[in-house]
Each structure stands twice: as structure tokens, then as C-alpha cells.
C-alpha positions as CSV (number, residue, x, y, z in Angstrom):
1,X,-3.2,-9.4,-67.1
2,X,-2.6,-6.8,-64.5
3,X,0.8,-5.5,-63.8
4,X,1.4,-4.3,-60.3
5,X,4.3,-1.9,-59.5
6,X,6.6,-2.9,-56.7
7,X,6.6,-0.3,-54.1
8,X,9.8,-0.1,-52.0
9,X,9.3,1.2,-48.5
10,X,12.4,2.9,-47.1
11,X,12.8,4.5,-43.7
12,X,15.4,7.2,-43.5
13,X,18.1,6.8,-40.9
14,X,17.6,10.3,-39.6
15,X,13.9,9.5,-38.9
16,X,15.0,6.5,-36.9
17,X,17.5,8.6,-34.9
18,X,14.8,11.2,-34.1
19,X,12.4,8.6,-32.9
20,X,15.0,6.9,-30.8
21,X,16.0,10.2,-29.2
22,X,12.4,11.1,-28.4
23,X,11.7,7.6,-26.9
24,X,14.9,7.8,-24.7
25,X,14.0,11.3,-23.6
26,X,10.5,10.2,-22.6
27,X,11.8,7.2,-20.6
28,X,14.4,9.4,-18.9
29,X,11.7,12.0,-18.0
30,X,9.4,9.3,-16.7
31,X,12.1,7.7,-14.5
32,X,13.2,11.1,-13.1
33,X,9.6,12.0,-12.1
34,X,9.0,8.6,-10.7
35,X,12.1,8.9,-8.4
36,X,11.0,12.4,-7.4
37,X,7.5,11.1,-6.5
38,X,9.0,8.4,-4.2
39,X,11.2,10.9,-2.4
40,X,8.3,13.2,-1.5
41,X,6.8,12.7,1.9
42,X,3.1,11.9,1.9
43,X,1.0,14.9,2.9
44,X,-2.4,13.5,3.5
45,X,-4.7,12.9,6.4
46,X,-5.9,14.8,9.3
47,X,-2.5,14.8,11.1
48,X,-1.3,17.2,8.4
49,X,-3.9,19.8,9.4
50,X,-2.2,20.8,12.7
51,X,-0.7,24.2,12.4
52,X,-2.7,25.1,9.3
53,X,-5.0,28.1,9.1
54,X,-8.7,27.8,8.6
55,X,-11.6,30.2,8.2
56,X,-14.5,30.0,10.7
57,X,-17.7,29.3,8.7
58,X,-20.2,29.0,11.5
59,X,-19.3,30.9,14.6
60,X,-17.5,28.9,17.3
61,X,-19.2,29.1,20.7
62,X,-17.2,26.9,21.5
63,X,-18.4,24.5,18.8
64,X,-19.0,25.3,15.1
65,X,-17.5,24.7,11.7
66,X,-14.4,25.8,9.9
67,X,-13.4,25.7,6.2
68,X,-10.0,24.5,5.2
69,X,-8.7,23.3,1.9
70,X,-12.1,23.1,0.3
71,X,-13.6,21.0,3.2
72,X,-15.9,21.9,6.0
73,X,-14.8,20.5,9.5
74,X,-16.4,20.5,12.9
75,X,-14.3,22.5,15.3
76,X,-14.0,23.5,18.9
77,X,-12.5,26.8,20.0
78,X,-10.1,26.5,22.9
79,X,-10.2,30.3,23.6
80,X,-14.0,31.0,23.8
81,X,-16.1,32.6,21.0
82,X,-14.8,33.2,17.5
83,X,-17.0,34.9,14.9
84,X,-17.7,33.7,11.4
85,X,-15.1,34.9,8.9
86,X,-12.2,35.0,11.4
87,X,-9.1,32.9,10.9
88,X,-8.1,30.2,13.3
89,X,-5.1,27.9,13.7
90,X,-5.6,24.2,14.2
91,X,-3.9,23.0,17.4
92,X,-4.9,19.4,17.4
93,X,-7.2,16.8,15.8
94,X,-9.2,14.2,17.7
95,X,-11.3,12.0,15.5
96,X,-13.1,14.3,13.1
97,X,-13.0,17.3,15.5
98,X,-10.5,20.1,15.0
99,X,-9.4,22.1,18.1
100,X,-8.5,25.7,17.2
101,X,-7.3,29.0,18.6
102,X,-7.8,32.4,17.1
103,X,-5.0,33.4,14.7
104,X,-2.8,36.2,16.1
105,X,-2.6,39.1,13.8
106,X,0.9,40.4,13.3
107,X,1.1,44.2,13.3
């Protein structure tokens, strides 16, 4: 009745080689970045804020708020009043309160 042609499916050896090279390169890349990620020291948490510079958002007299890394923090000035917009350096962290001093301008 009906005659169906036999279709022969052939994969070229060069295509197999290219796919193997791509897969091996991807695995090597993933392993390399995995090892690099494990070597890096974790830099998260409030302890990492000490020594960083923040911008005063609400004047410190001696309490107010500062802005650092996209977050607003409650802060206490250890040197008296600091106006909004000035830069301060974080000296210590107690709970969720930052203790800051005015940043010394180099000139």
C-alpha cells in the first residue's frame, strides 16, 4: 500500500566534538567559580560596617539617622552635632545603633 522511505539519522563526528568541548568548558568554568566563591570571606552583617563612610540623613544631635549602602540606620555622634549631608565614619556598632565620628577632610 504505502511505501515509507527509510530515513537514516547521522550525527557528524565534528558536531559531537564541538558539543563535548562546550560541555567540558562549562563544567570547568562552573568548578572554577565555585572554588573562588568558597575562598572569598563573607562580607555581610553589621560588623562589616565599622570603618565605612556614611552620609548623615537626619542631623545628629547627638542622635539621628545615616544612610549607608542603600540602608537607613539610627546613629549617635560621638563628637557632638553633625549636620545633614555631612560624611561620618562608623566607629562601632551596638545592636542596631551605629556610633559615628565626623569624617576628617584631607586637604
